[in-house]
NUKEVO-390949 format. One line per field, with one value per residue (C-alpha): residue number from 1; x, y, z. Coordinates in steps of 0.05 Angstrom, whole numbers, plus 5000, padded with zeros to 4 digits. Layout:
<recs>
num	NUM; ... .
px	X; ... .
py	Y; ... .
pz	Z; ... .
</recs>
This chain:
<recs>
num	1; 2; 3; 4; 5; 6; 7; 8; 9; 10; 11; 12; 13; 14; 15; 16; 17; 18; 19; 20; 21; 22; 23; 24; 25; 26; 27; 28; 29; 30; 31; 32; 33; 34; 35; 36; 37; 38; 39; 40; 41; 42; 43; 44; 45; 46; 47; 48; 49; 50; 51; 52; 53; 54; 55; 56; 57; 58; 59; 60; 61; 62; 63; 64; 65; 66; 67; 68; 69; 70; 71; 72; 73; 74; 75; 76; 77; 78; 79; 80; 81; 82; 83; 84; 85; 86; 87; 88; 89; 90; 91; 92; 93; 94; 95; 96; 97; 98; 99; 100; 101; 102; 103; 104; 105; 106; 107; 108; 109; 110; 111; 112; 113; 114; 115; 116; 117; 118; 119; 120; 121; 122; 123; 124; 125; 126; 127; 128; 129; 130 .
px	8513; 8497; 8544; 8506; 8439; 8465; 8492; 8424; 8389; 8439; 8428; 8353; 8358; 8400; 8350; 8290; 8326; 8339; 8304; 8282; 8246; 8213; 8191; 8164; 8120; 8096; 8082; 8047; 7998; 7985; 7971; 7926; 7884; 7884; 7870; 7825; 7774; 7826; 7860; 7793; 7775; 7842; 7836; 7766; 7787; 7847; 7804; 7755; 7813; 7847; 7782; 7773; 7845; 7834; 7769; 7780; 7836; 7837; 7780; 7732; 7676; 7690; 7766; 7772; 7726; 7762; 7831; 7809; 7780; 7843; 7886; 7845; 7841; 7916; 7932; 7888; 7922; 7993; 7988; 7983; 8048; 8049; 8040; 8097; 8141; 8121; 8139; 8208; 8220; 8199; 8252; 8305; 8286; 8286; 8357; 8378; 8347; 8383; 8448; 8432; 8419; 8486; 8521; 8490; 8505; 8578; 8583; 8557; 8597; 8622; 8602; 8527; 8484; 8432; 8381; 8397; 8349; 8315; 8307; 8361; 8412; 8481; 8542; 8573; 8644; 8686; 8656; 8584; 8534; 8484 .
py	7193; 7139; 7173; 7238; 7204; 7168; 7234; 7267; 7212; 7219; 7294; 7284; 7234; 7284; 7339; 7298; 7288; 7362; 7393; 7452; 7405; 7366; 7430; 7457; 7397; 7399; 7474; 7468; 7416; 7460; 7522; 7483; 7455; 7514; 7569; 7533; 7590; 7644; 7603; 7591; 7665; 7685; 7633; 7657; 7730; 7713; 7675; 7734; 7783; 7740; 7735; 7810; 7821; 7773; 7806; 7881; 7892; 7958; 7984; 7930; 7960; 7911; 7920; 7964; 7920; 7856; 7886; 7910; 7842; 7807; 7854; 7846; 7770; 7766; 7811; 7770; 7705; 7731; 7763; 7694; 7675; 7605; 7632; 7681; 7625; 7581; 7635; 7646; 7571; 7563; 7615; 7576; 7511; 7544; 7569; 7498; 7471; 7524; 7501; 7428; 7448; 7484; 7422; 7377; 7428; 7433; 7357; 7354; 7414; 7479; 7513; 7503; 7563; 7561; 7613; 7652; 7673; 7723; 7673; 7706; 7661; 7664; 7645; 7578; 7589; 7628; 7587; 7583; 7543; 7585 .
pz	6490; 6541; 6591; 6583; 6593; 6655; 6682; 6670; 6708; 6765; 6768; 6767; 6824; 6864; 6848; 6873; 6939; 6950; 7010; 6967; 6919; 6975; 7010; 6944; 6933; 7006; 7005; 6938; 6966; 7027; 6984; 6936; 6992; 7041; 6990; 6940; 6938; 6929; 6873; 6838; 6844; 6814; 6757; 6741; 6741; 6698; 6648; 6641; 6635; 6581; 6542; 6544; 6522; 6464; 6441; 6446; 6496; 6532; 6488; 6512; 6555; 6612; 6612; 6673; 6715; 6694; 6706; 6775; 6794; 6770; 6810; 6873; 6868; 6855; 6914; 6960; 6939; 6937; 7006; 7039; 7073; 7044; 6974; 6983; 7010; 6951; 6900; 6932; 6935; 6862; 6843; 6883; 6850; 6781; 6794; 6814; 6750; 6708; 6740; 6723; 6651; 6649; 6678; 6625; 6570; 6591; 6590; 6519; 6494; 6524; 6459; 6465; 6482; 6536; 6561; 6623; 6679; 6633; 6576; 6534; 6501; 6530; 6491; 6506; 6483; 6433; 6376; 6402; 6362; 6322 .
</recs>
């Protein structure tokens, strides 16, 4: 078990040194500071939309207005080049993390099941754990 923990720490150290991870942190700070108003507008619209969905859903009298405001605020935010780059980089980093999880899983046992990119469980081996 100690070997596995040490391997996990080594993999984590390697992950922290990846250019993708460093760039993700850097880009995240840029987006958070440069587009603070757009982020706040999106969060506020999302909060209102979520409240409406919780208390009435599509039958709520303000549903259409809230959905439109959420859509507009999301489009404004997601059209920014840095935000688009951030989303693509997040996907790359997520794929790297998924591979790290697979590496650790295979070290523990090739029969363990882990979720794939879609969150569905994939079989580990011919006698996969249930």
